[in-house]
N, C-alpha and C positions, 0 to 999 in steps of 0.2 A: 547712915547705914543703908547699903543697897538691898532691895528686896529680890529674892531669887524665886523663880518658878518652882513648883514642887518637884518637877522632873529634874532640874539642876540639882536640887538638894539630894535627891536620890542617887544621882550620878556622883556626886561628892561623897556620900556615905559608902557607896560601892567601891570608889577609888580608894578610900581610907582602908576598907576591909582588905583590899588587894595589897596594899602597901604593908599592912600588918602581916598578912599571910606570907608575902615575900620574905620579910624578916624572920618569921617563925621557921619557915623551911630552910632559910639560910643557916639559922642558929642550929637546926638539926643536921647540918652538913651536906645539904643538897647543892650540887652544882648549879651555876646560873642558867645553863640551857635547860636543865630539868625543871628548874622553877618557872621558866618561861613557858615550857611545854604544858606543864601542869595548869598554869593559870591563864594561859592564852595571851601572854605578854611578849613582847620583843626582848632580846637579851639587853639592849640599851636601856629599856625601861626598868628592867630588873636591876641593872647596875645602878641607874640613877637613884632608884628607891634605896638601895643599899648604902650609897655614899651619902645620902641626905642625913644631916644630923637629926632632923624632925620631918614630919610629913610635909612634902612640898606642895604648898597651896598653889592653886592655879593663879596666874596673874591676871589682873583685869584687862580687858580689850583696850587696845589704843584707839583713841578717837581718830576717825580718818579726816582727811583734808576736806575743806568746804568744797561742795560740788558746783556745778554750773547753775543749779537751781537756787543756790544761796541767796543771790541778790533779790530774788522774787518772793522769798518766804514771807516777809512781813505783808505783802499785798495778798498772798494766799492765805494767810492766817486770818487777815481782816475779812475776806470774802467767805472763808469757811465759817467763821463765827457769825457772819450775817446770814447763813443758811444755805450757801451754794455747796452742794455735794457732788456735782457733776464734773467728773474729770475732763470730759471733752470741752465743756464750757470754760472751765478754769484754764485748760491749754490754749483755747482760741483767744482768751483775754490776755494770757501771758504773751502770745505772739504779737499782739497789738503793742505790748510794752517792751518788745525787744527779745523775747526768748526765741532762740533759733532752732532748737532741736525739733526734729520731725515728729508728727504724731504717729505712734506705732501702736500695735495691738496691745502692747503691754504698758501703755503710759499711765495707766491708773496707779500701779505700784510706784511710779516714779513721782507723780504730782500728788494724787490723793494720799499715797502712802505716807508721805511726810506729814500729813495733816491728820490722818485716822489714828491718833494716839488714844483718844477715847471719844465716846459720843459725847456731843455738846461742845462747850466753849474751850478752847485750847489756848495755850500761850506757847511762845517760842523763845529758846534761848539758843544763841548761835554756838556752834561746836568749835569755832575758830577764835 
């Protein structure tokens, strides 16, 4: 079972309430446009809610294709677990091993972001 952050759970509850309110207003005879205006929804969303046999749950996100950093992840994980938390150092070491992307101001989200799953030791499972 996936864990959701509290904010995501609140959004799901609010979405369910809007779904129920759409159906309630429709049963009272409100036109689609009026329901949309009242609830701040697009007419297509109102229509989708009314056509659905039950509350339409959001679909999980599709995993993206492996990126250019993928072949270097085992090395990065090994060095992260050994205590190296400096993105610039990791980037330079990757360059010595064939990583060809340039160092940019935002390299830390690219390299260290893959590793900053939690403090301490991490493991990696490939997405592909």
